[in-house]
C-alpha positions in Angstrom: -28.5 12.1 -99.6 -31.8 11.1 -100.9 -33.7 12.8 -98.1 -31.8 15.5 -98.2 -32.9 16.0 -102.0 -36.4 15.6 -100.9 -36.6 18.1 -98.3 -34.7 20.6 -100.7 -37.3 19.9 -103.2 -40.4 20.2 -100.1 -38.9 23.6 -99.5 -39.0 24.8 -103.0 -42.7 23.4 -103.4 -43.6 25.3 -100.2 -41.6 28.4 -101.4 -43.0 28.3 -104.5 -46.4 28.1 -103.0 -45.7 31.4 -100.6 -44.3 33.1 -103.6 -47.5 32.4 -105.7 -49.8 33.7 -102.9 -47.9 37.1 -102.6 -48.2 37.8 -106.3 -52.1 36.9 -106.0 -52.5 38.8 -103.3 -50.3 41.8 -104.4 -52.5 41.8 -108.1 -56.2 41.4 -106.1 -54.8 43.6 -103.8 -54.2 46.3 -106.6 -57.2 45.5 -108.5 -59.7 45.9 -105.2 -57.7 49.0 -104.2 -58.6 50.4 -107.5 -61.7 49.9 -107.3 -61.9 50.6 -103.6 -60.5 54.4 -104.2 -62.0 55.4 -107.9 -64.9 56.9 -106.0 -62.6 59.4 -104.0 -60.7 60.1 -107.2 -63.2 61.2 -109.0 -64.7 63.2 -106.0 -61.5 64.6 -105.2 -61.5 65.6 -109.1 -65.0 66.9 -108.7 -64.1 69.3 -105.8 -61.1 70.3 -108.0 -63.1 71.2 -110.2 -65.6 73.5 -108.4 -62.7 74.8 -106.4 -61.7 76.1 -109.6 -65.0 77.7 -110.9 -66.3 78.9 -108.0 -64.4 81.9 -107.5 -65.6 82.7 -111.1 -69.1 82.1 -110.4 -69.4 84.1 -107.1 -68.0 87.0 -109.2 -71.1 86.5 -111.4 -73.1 86.0 -109.0 -72.2 89.6 -106.9 -72.2 91.5 -110.5 -75.6 90.6 -110.7 -74.5 88.7 -114.3 -77.8 88.1 -116.0 -75.9 85.2 -118.6 -75.2 83.1 -115.2 -77.4 79.9 -114.7 -77.7 79.9 -111.1 -79.5 76.8 -111.3 -77.4 75.0 -113.9 -74.0 76.4 -112.5 -74.6 76.7 -109.0 -77.2 75.1 -107.3 -76.9 72.0 -108.9 -73.4 71.1 -108.6 -73.3 72.1 -104.9 -76.1 69.9 -104.5 -74.5 67.3 -106.2 -71.5 67.5 -103.7 -73.1 67.6 -100.4 -75.2 64.7 -101.8 -72.1 62.6 -102.6 -70.1 64.4 -99.0 -73.5 62.4 -97.6 -73.4 59.5 -98.8 -69.3 59.0 -98.0 -70.0 60.0 -94.5 -73.4 57.0 -94.5 -71.5 54.9 -97.0 -73.7 54.8 -99.6 -73.4 54.0 -104.0 -73.7 56.9 -106.0 -73.1 57.5 -109.3 -69.4 57.8 -109.2 -69.4 54.5 -107.5 -70.2 52.8 -103.9 -68.2 54.8 -100.3 -67.0 52.8 -97.7 -68.9 54.1 -94.6 -66.5 56.5 -92.6 -64.8 55.5 -89.4 -62.6 57.7 -88.5 -63.1 60.3 -86.3 -61.3 62.8 -88.3 -62.9 62.1 -91.5 -66.5 62.2 -90.2 -65.6 65.3 -88.7 -64.5 66.9 -92.4 -67.3 65.3 -93.5 -69.5 67.0 -91.6 -67.5 70.7 -91.9 -67.8 70.2 -95.8 -71.7 69.5 -95.3 -72.4 72.2 -93.1 -70.0 74.6 -95.4 -72.1 73.6 -98.9 -75.5 74.3 -97.3 -73.8 77.6 -95.8 -72.7 78.4 -99.2 -75.5 77.4 -101.0 -78.2 79.8 -98.7 -75.6 82.8 -99.0 -75.6 82.6 -102.7 -79.1 82.0 -103.2 -79.2 84.8 -100.8 -77.1 87.3 -102.8 -78.7 86.3 -105.9 -82.2 86.5 -105.2 -81.5 90.1 -103.8 -81.0 91.2 -107.3 -84.4 92.7 -108.5 -84.8 94.4 -105.4 -81.3 96.2 -105.9 -82.5 97.2 -109.6 -86.0 98.5 -108.1 -84.7 100.8 -105.8 -82.8 103.0 -108.0 -85.4 105.4 -108.0 -85.1 106.2 -104.2 -81.9 107.4 -102.9 -82.4 106.2 -98.8 -83.7 102.9 -100.1 -81.0 102.9 -102.2 -78.1 103.2 -99.4 -80.2 101.0 -97.3 -79.8 98.1 -100.4 -76.7 99.0 -101.2 -75.6 98.4 -97.3 -77.4 94.9 -97.4 -76.2 93.8 -100.9 -72.7 94.5 -99.1 -73.3 92.1 -96.2 -74.2 89.5 -98.1 -71.6 89.7 -100.9 -69.1 89.3 -97.3 -71.6 86.1 -96.6 -70.8 84.7 -99.8 -67.2 85.2 -99.3 -67.0 83.9 -95.7 -68.9 80.9 -96.7 -66.8 80.0 -99.7 -63.6 80.2 -98.0 -65.0 78.1 -95.6 -66.1 75.6 -98.4 -62.6 75.7 -100.2 -60.7 75.5 -97.2 -62.7 72.2 -96.2 -62.4 70.7 -99.9 -58.3 71.4 -99.6 -59.1 69.3 -96.2 -60.9 66.7 -97.7 -58.8 66.2 -101.1 -55.9 66.0 -99.1 -57.5 63.6 -96.5 -58.2 61.3 -100.0 -54.5 62.1 -101.6 -52.8 60.6 -98.0 -55.2 57.2 -98.1 -54.0 57.5 -102.2 -50.5 57.5 -101.0 -50.6 55.0 -98.1 -52.6 52.7 -100.4 -50.2 52.6 -103.0 -47.0 52.5 -100.3 -48.9 49.2 -99.1 -49.2 47.7 -102.4 -45.7 48.9 -103.3 -44.4 47.1 -100.0 -46.3 44.3 -101.1 -45.3 44.2 -104.8 -41.7 44.7 -103.6 -41.7 41.5 -101.3 -43.2 39.2 -103.9 -40.3 40.3 -106.1 -37.7 39.6 -103.4 -39.3 36.3 -102.6 -39.3 35.2 -106.1 -35.7 36.4 -106.7 -34.3 34.6 -103.7 -36.4 31.7 -104.5 -34.8 31.8 -108.0 -31.4 32.3 -106.9 -31.9 29.2 -104.1 -32.7 27.2 -107.0 -29.9 27.8 -108.5 -27.3 27.5 -105.6 -29.0 24.2 -105.3 -28.6 23.3 -109.2 -24.7 23.9 -108.9 -24.6 22.3 -105.3 -25.9 19.6 -106.8 -23.7 19.3 -109.7 -20.7 20.3 -108.0 -21.1 17.8 -105.1 -19.1 15.3 -106.7 -15.8 17.6 -107.4 -15.9 18.9 -103.7 -16.0 15.8 -102.3 -13.1 15.1 -104.4 -11.4 18.4 -103.8 -12.3 17.8 -99.4 -10.6 14.6 -99.8 -7.7 15.5 -101.6 -7.2 18.4 -99.0 -8.1 16.2 -96.2 -5.1 13.8 -97.2 -2.8 16.8 -97.9 -3.8 18.3 -94.5 -2.6 14.8 -92.6 0.6 14.7 -94.6 1.2 18.8 -93.4 0.2 17.4 -90.1 2.4 14.7 -89.7 5.4 16.4 -91.5 5.2 19.3 -88.8 4.8 16.6 -86.1 7.9 14.5 -87.3 9.9 18.4 -87.6 8.7 19.3 -84.4 9.7 16.5 -82.4 13.1 16.4 -84.4 13.3 20.3 -83.0 12.8 19.4 -79.7 14.7 16.5 -79.1 17.9 18.9 -80.7 17.2 21.4 -78.3 15.1 24.1 -80.3 12.5 24.5 -77.8 11.0 27.4 -80.1 9.5 25.3 -82.2 5.8 25.1 -82.9 3.2 22.8 -84.4 1.0 24.3 -87.5 -2.4 26.2 -87.0 -4.3 22.5 -87.4 -2.2 20.4 -85.3 -2.7 23.1 -82.4 -6.1 22.9 -82.4 -6.3 19.4 -81.0 -5.5 17.9 -77.7 -2.9 16.0 -78.9 -1.4 19.7 -80.2 -2.2 21.1 -76.7 -0.2 18.3 -75.1 2.7 18.5 -76.8 3.1 22.6 -76.6 2.3 21.8 -72.8 5.5 19.5 -73.1 7.8 21.8 -75.0 6.8 25.1 -73.0 8.0 22.5 -70.1 11.1 21.5 -71.2 11.7 24.8 -72.5 11.0 25.9 -68.9 13.7 23.1 -67.5 16.3 24.4 -70.0 15.7 27.7 -69.2 16.6 26.5 -65.8 19.5 24.9 -66.0 21.2 27.5 -68.2 20.3 30.4 -66.0 21.3 27.4 -63.2 25.0 26.4 -65.6 25.5 29.9 -66.0 25.4 30.7 -62.4 27.9 27.3 -61.3 30.1 28.7 -64.3 30.3 32.6 -63.2 31.4 30.7 -59.7 33.6 28.8 -60.8 35.7 31.5 -62.9 35.7 33.6 -59.8 37.0 31.3 -58.0 40.0 30.2 -60.5 40.5 34.1 -60.6 40.4 34.2 -56.9 43.2 31.9 -56.7 45.1 33.3 -59.1 48.3 35.1 -58.1 48.9 38.5 -59.2 52.0 41.0 -59.0 50.2 43.2 -56.4 46.6 43.8 -55.4 45.7 46.8 -57.3 46.1 43.8 -60.4 43.9 41.3 -58.7 41.1 44.2 -58.0 41.0 45.3 -61.6 40.5 41.6 -62.7 37.7 41.1 -60.2 35.6 43.9 -61.6 36.9 43.4 -65.2 35.5 39.7 -65.1 32.1 40.4 -63.4 31.3 43.6 -65.6 31.8 40.9 -68.5 30.7 38.2 -67.4 27.1 40.4 -65.8 27.1 41.7 -69.3 27.3 45.2 -67.4 28.2 48.4 -69.4 30.2 49.5 -66.1 31.3 48.7 -63.0 33.0 49.9 -59.7 35.1 48.4 -56.7 34.6 50.0 -53.7 37.0 49.2 -50.2 37.2 50.2 -47.0 40.0 52.3 -46.2 40.8 51.4 -42.4 44.0 53.7 -42.6 42.8 56.3 -40.3 40.8 55.0 -37.8 39.2 57.8 -36.6 37.8 58.6 -40.4 37.0 55.6 -42.4 35.8 55.7 -46.3 34.8 53.8 -49.1 37.8 54.1 -52.1 37.2 53.3 -55.0 40.2 50.7 -55.9 39.0 49.5 -59.5 36.6 50.6 -62.3 35.9 48.9 -65.5 33.4 50.2 -68.6 33.1 49.4 -72.7 35.8 46.9 -72.5 39.0 48.7 -71.2 40.0 49.9 -67.4 39.2 53.1 -66.2 41.2 55.5 -64.3 39.5 57.3 -61.6 40.0 58.4 -57.9 36.6 58.6 -56.0 36.1 58.2 -51.9 32.5 57.7 -50.5 32.2 58.5 -47.0 30.2 55.7 -44.7 26.2 56.5 -45.1 26.9 59.0 -48.4 25.0 58.3 -51.5 23.6 54.8 -52.4 26.9 53.0 -52.4 27.3 54.6 -48.8 24.1 54.0 -47.6 24.3 50.1 -49.1 28.0 49.6 -46.8 26.3 51.3 -43.9 23.2 49.1 -44.0 24.6 45.7 -45.0 22.1 45.3 -47.8 22.1 45.1 -51.5 19.8 47.9 -53.8 19.0 47.4 -56.7 17.4 50.3 -59.0 15.6 50.5 -62.3 15.1 54.1 -62.0 17.8 56.0 -62.1 18.1 59.9 -60.5 19.4 62.4 -63.3 22.5 63.5 -61.9 23.7 60.3 -60.0 25.5 58.3 -62.3 26.4 58.1 -66.0 27.7 55.1 -68.7 30.0 57.1 -70.6 32.2 56.4 -73.4 34.3 58.6 -76.1 31.2 59.1 -78.3 29.3 60.4 -74.9 27.2 59.3 -71.9 24.2 58.5 -71.4 22.1 57.2 -67.8 21.8 53.6 -67.5 18.5 51.9 -66.7 19.6 49.2 -63.8 21.8 49.5 -61.2 22.9 46.8 -59.2 25.1 47.7 -55.4 26.0 44.9 -53.6 28.3 44.7 -50.4 31.1 42.6 -50.2 30.0 40.4 -47.2 31.3 37.6 -45.0 30.6 36.3 -41.7 28.7 39.6 -41.2 31.4 42.3 -41.8 31.2 44.3 -44.8 34.9 45.0 -46.5 33.7 47.3 -49.1 30.6 47.8 -52.4 30.7 46.4 -55.6 28.6 48.9 -58.3 27.0 47.5 -61.8 25.2 49.6 -64.2 23.9 48.5 -67.4 21.3 49.5 -70.2 19.1 46.7 -69.6 17.7 44.9 -66.7 19.1 42.5 -64.4 17.4 39.4 -63.7 16.7 37.8 -60.4 19.4 35.0 -61.0 21.9 37.2 -62.2 20.9 39.5 -58.6 21.8 36.2 -56.7 25.2 35.5 -58.7 26.5 39.0 -58.4 25.5 38.6 -54.6 27.0 35.2 -54.5 30.5 36.5 -56.4 30.6 39.8 -53.9 30.7 36.8 -51.2 33.4 35.1 -52.5 35.4 38.1 -53.5 34.8 39.8 -50.0 36.4 36.0 -48.4 39.4 36.7 -50.7 39.8 40.5 -50.0 39.2 39.5 -46.4 42.4 37.1 -47.0 44.5 39.4 -48.9 43.8 42.0 -45.5 45.1 39.2 -43.3 47.5 38.5 -45.5 49.0 42.1 -45.9 48.5 42.6 -42.0 50.4 39.2 -41.3 53.1 40.3 -43.8 53.5 43.8 -42.6 53.8 42.3 -38.9 56.3 39.8 -40.0 58.6 42.4 -41.7 57.9 44.6 -38.2 59.1 41.5 -36.2 62.3 40.5 -38.7 63.2 44.3 -38.4 62.3 44.3 -34.4 65.0 41.2 -34.7 67.4 43.0 -37.0 67.7 45.7 -34.4 67.9 43.1 -31.6 71.1 41.3 -33.1 72.6 44.9 -33.8 72.0 46.0 -30.4 73.9 42.7 -29.0 76.7 42.8 -31.0 77.6 45.9 -29.7 76.9 45.0 -26.3 79.0 42.4 -27.0 81.9 44.4 -28.9 81.5 46.6 -25.6 82.1 44.5 -22.9 85.1 42.9 -24.9 86.6 46.4 -24.9 
């Protein structure tokens, strides 16, 4: 704690020194910028003043106004401006202040052009001013007046052209000086804002440090209380989790704090394994119970085989939670034309009375019988089958067609449809149920054949007895 306070103190001292340096640099930079830019500002103002007055005295020159003092109003200001531009170019001291030597090529080009234009304006203005007496003295000769008037116009054009050049280059120089002032001002503004921001940052940091210093004890106590409460919640959550797992609730979960630890990951892994084992046991028990119930059902004596078939399809549909089911058996009365006959149908908790026959190889049912292989579809054709009720009909989401096969012989087809999906263990159970049903149907068919043969034998025996009795009577007669 002591070392930490020392570090903070040293940090504040260093930051304070940096702030003082920044403020000092900003202040000195502003003062230096003012003194350095003052000659340029004065020069810019002087050029602006001359630009404003140049048009006036040029007009006076062209009108040969005697009120104009050429030396004072024209020659002296232009010469002074030229001297200032030369001093600015070479970096000399003047009445306006000390100029820095022009190092930039653009500025040198502007100054050179300005010096030349001022010199040219001086020469053209002086030539025009000196031509005034000649024009007046030549007024008696008409031919000389024409010649002097033409010279007068040429001089006026030269003065105008020189003035435009002077105004143009002066404008460029004034713009350049203004841009330099803007750049210097922007740099000083940035430095000033940086100083202000750093100073505010230091003040905020000091406030935060003091707040944290005074509030440290309270926070430590609060953290201790929160830590204790967190441990209590973790212990309670762990106890509830273990109790739920012991009770068989494998959907229980731990709180986020325990989940982030290694123990939490281990417990979650244990829960998931127990859940998976419980799910496997549930599926296994479900399959075992289904096989036991169908076995008991098949061992039950029914009055007719139709009752047997109805109870079989009813049990399979309800146990697999299907929405509709049908039982097709092979009809072999006509050996030349065998077909599959719908012997039982069940849907929506009630028996359905339908008459339907399918040729071997026709549709999914006939194809499954022909190939002796099950068919499971989750994309049902639109016109294949619909689950109907009193409220309407709808296409199922899954269809399972299972052959009733035992010892390689197929006796029929079990068809199931549902709005849900069939899991792998459900399809496996239906396959086993189909085998048990096929075995029972095989036994029923054998018993039925045996019964028919026995009835035929008994009938033949009775006929033979009647014939013997008739022969005996005939012999007695």
